[in-house]
N, C-alpha and C positions, 0 to 999 in steps of 0.2 A: 883600375876600374873596379867598382864595388860589386861584390858577388851578389847575384840575385837571390832573394829569399823566397823559398817555395811557400805557396799559400797552404793553409791547413787543409787536410783532407775533409771530405764530407761523410756524414753517416750513411747515406745511400751508396756511396762509393765502396765503403767497407762491407756493407750488407751484400752487395752484388758480388764482391770478391769472394766472400765466404760461401755464398750460394753456388757459385760456379765451381767451388773446390769439392767436387764429388769423388773423383778417383784419387788414389795415392799420388799419381803423377801431377795432377792439378793441385793437390795439397802442397806438394813440394814447391811449386811456383808461388802459391799463395803465401807460404811461409817467408819466402824471399821478399815478397812485396811488403808483408807486415813488418819484417825486420827493418827494411828501409824506412818505412813510415814512422815506426816507433823511435828510430834514431834521430829524426829531424827536430822534434820539439815536444814539449809536454802537452800541448793542446791536442796533437795527434794521438797521444797515449790515452787521454781522457775520452776522445771520440771513439777510439778502438774499444775501450772498456765498455762504453754504453751501446755498442753496436753488435755485441755477440762474439767479439774476438776472443775474450777470455774463455768462454765455453768451448769455442773451437780449439783453442790451444790445449785446454785440459783434456779434450777428447783425443787429441793426438797422443798425449802422454798415457792415457788410460786404455787405449785400444791397441790390439796387436792382431788384427784380422785381415792382413793384407796378403794377397796371393804372391807366390814366389816370383812371378813374372813382373810384378809391379815394384817400382822403387818405394821403399818404406819412407814415409816422411821423417826427416831427421829429428829425433826426440831432443837432441842437444839444442837444436835451433828453437824448437817450441818452448823448451824450458827457459832458454835464454830470453826470449821475447816476453814470456809470462812474468819472469822475475823483473825484467827491465821496466815493465808497466808500473811497478811500485804501487800496487793497489792500496787503497785506503782500507781502514778497518772494516768499513761496511762492505767494500768490494771483496775483501778476503773472506768475510763471513758468508757472503753470497756465493762465492766460489766453492766453499766447503759444503754449503747447503745444497747446491745443485750437483755437486760431484762427491757423493758420500764416500766413495772408495778411493778418493784421490790420494789420501795418506798411504793406503795400501799400494797404489800404483807407483807412487814416488819411492816407496820402500823397495818395490820390485826393480825399479830403474837403478837404485843404488846397488842392488845385488848383481846386476848383469851389465850395467851401463859403463860408458867411458868415464875417465876421470872428470871430464867437463860436465857430463850429465849428473854425476854424483855431487859435484860442487853445487850446481844449480838446484838439485833436489834438496840438499841440506839447507840452502838459503831460503827456499820456498817453505820448507817445513818449519823453519824457525819463525818466519813471518806468520804462518798460519796458526801454529800451536801457541804462540804468545798471546793470541786473542781468542783461543778456543775456550769453551766452557769446561768446568772441572770434570764433568762426566766423560767428555771426549778424551781428556788427558788420562783419566783412570783406565779407560778402555784401550789404550795403545798396546799394540801387539809386541810380543818378545822379539820378533824379527826386526822391528825398527831399531831396537836397542843394539842388536847384533851389528847392524849396518852402521849405526852411529859410532860404535866402538871401533869398527873397521876403518872408518874415516880418520879417527884419531891415530890409529896404529899406522896407517899408510901415509899419513901426513901429506895428503894430496895437494893441499895449498894452505897457506897461512889463513886466508879468509874462511875456508871451510872448517879448519880446526877451531878457530875462534867462534864461529857460528854454532858448531857442534857443542862446545863447552857451554856457551850461553843457553843453548836449548836444554842440555842436561841439567843445568842449574835450575831451569824453570820446571822441568817435568819430573825429575827424580823424587822430590818430596811427596808427590801425589800417589795415594793408594799403594799398590804393590810395585810401583815403578822402580823403587830402589832395589827390590829383589830381582826384577827383570834386568836391571843394569848390572848387578853383581853376577848374575848367571850368564850374562853376555860377555863377561870377562873385562868389565870396565876397570876394576881396581888395579890389577897389575899394569895396565896401559897408563892409567893416571899416575901411578907411582913412577913409572919410567919417564913420563913427561915432566913430572915434578923434579926428578933428578937432573933433567937437562935444562929446565927453565930458570931464567934469571929475571924475566920481566915481571913487574909487580902485579899487573892485572891478570896475567896468565896464572901466576901462583895463587892468587886469590880465587880465581874461578876453579882451578883444579882442586884446591883444598875445600871449596864449598861443595863441589860434587862429591868428593870423598867423604865429607861430613855427612851428606845426605845418604850415601850408599852404606856407610858404616852404621846407619840407623837400623840395619837388619843384620841378623846373625851371619848370613852368607857373606856380606860385605866385610864384616869384622874379621871373619875367618880368612878371607882372601888377603887382607892387609897383613895379618900376622904371619901368613905363610910366605909372604914376599920377604926375601932376605934384607931388603933395604927399607921396608915399610915404616917401622917405628923410627928408624934413624932419620929418614928424610923428612918425615912429618915434624919431628921434634926440632930438627935443624932449622926449619922455617920460622919457628917461634922467635920473635924479637929481631928477625933479620929482614923482614919484608915490609910489613905494615901492621897496624892494629887489627885490621880485618883478618889478615892471614894468621896472626897470632891467636885470635879468638877461635877461628876455625880449627887450627891445629890442636889447641888445648881441648876443644870440644871432642875432637876425634879421640885423643888420648884418654879422656875421661870416659867416653862411651866404651872403649875397649877395656879399660881397667875395671869398670863396673861389671862387665859381662863375661870377660874372658881371662881374668887374672889367674896366673899360675905362678908358682915360686920362680920357675925359670924365666918367665916373661918379666917379672918384677926385678929380678937380678939383672936381666938384660937392660932394662930401663935405667938402672943404676949405672951400669958400665958404660952405657951410651951417653951418659950425662943428662938424661932427661930429667931426673929428679933435681939435679943442681939447677937446670934451666928453669924449672917450675919455682924453685926458691927465689931465683933472680926475678921472675915475673912479679913476685910479691913485693920486691923492693923498688920496682920501676913503675912508671906511669903507663900502664898497659890497658886501661879501661876497667871499669868496675866488674863487669860480667866475667872477663877473662881472669881477673884476680880471684874472684869467688870460685870459679871452676878449678883453678890451680890449687887453691886452698882446700877445696873439697877432695881433690885427687890426692893431695899429700896426706890429709887426715885419713883417708880411706885405707892407705897402706903404711901407716906410720909404724906399725909393729915391725915391718920388714925394712923400712927405709930410714927411720929417724936417727938411728945411731950408727949409720954406715960411714966408714972412712972415705967412701966415694964422694961425699958431700964436702966441698971445701969449707974450711973454718969460717971464712968471711960470709958464707951463705947459711951456715948452720943456724945462726940466730933467727933467721927468717922462717925456719920450719915451724908451722903452726902447732900450738899445744893441743 
């Protein structure tokens, strides 16, 4: 016997449901109904979006003014429904315009919420900030970066880690965000992830974020103070992809231009970084990567060029 297909909900039906949800207890019931409706079909989701459900869900996330005697509407459920609606770009912009403090509210949820609510908060933040205007990105608070780093550290889910890396790739190059990320402790966490990661896309994203954060003095200092920083960045050159190699060489060039000491340059020799850079010049690694490797080798030629640490088969590649 064929299962019956439920007809789409109507806009008046949603509006009445939302209007009746005055108390926290009624809001709990309303969330359960919305969850059921959203799970049925895409048409229901679009009707919900046009009937005020998005604003209702955002208000659940943003407000914490319930009395102790009332059941607090579950934020996990509200976030889950909000994310499941898969709002269009216009819908996301409208959501941010009508709920100016939603980013702050989601950051607060990440500070005190369950693992599930932290996952949905990151996923929503990624969707919102990818279409946000530059001024909104520049104005992001340091607390957000602290929570994003904590998601990476806690490894609460594969989906959340991926979304967090994608979000950091997008926001770190803007304004002082690289400094906020560095001060939030991003660099040691990213290096630890790079040590553990073998997936191409993950390595590329981690190196891209590291490259952005090493664009500030705080980020470069953090990388150099990590015992495995230089070693793991250089190890990824020629082992992952052209994108990863380009990012890794950029990081090494940035550090070598700003933070070079005799000890650091000797460490790079001993780690095989210089030999790896010579090898880059011999292989097909992309024009920009080769040019940066050449610039880096020339920059410290007085220390490196005649070193016995460079294998004879690579020595001929050292730029004049």
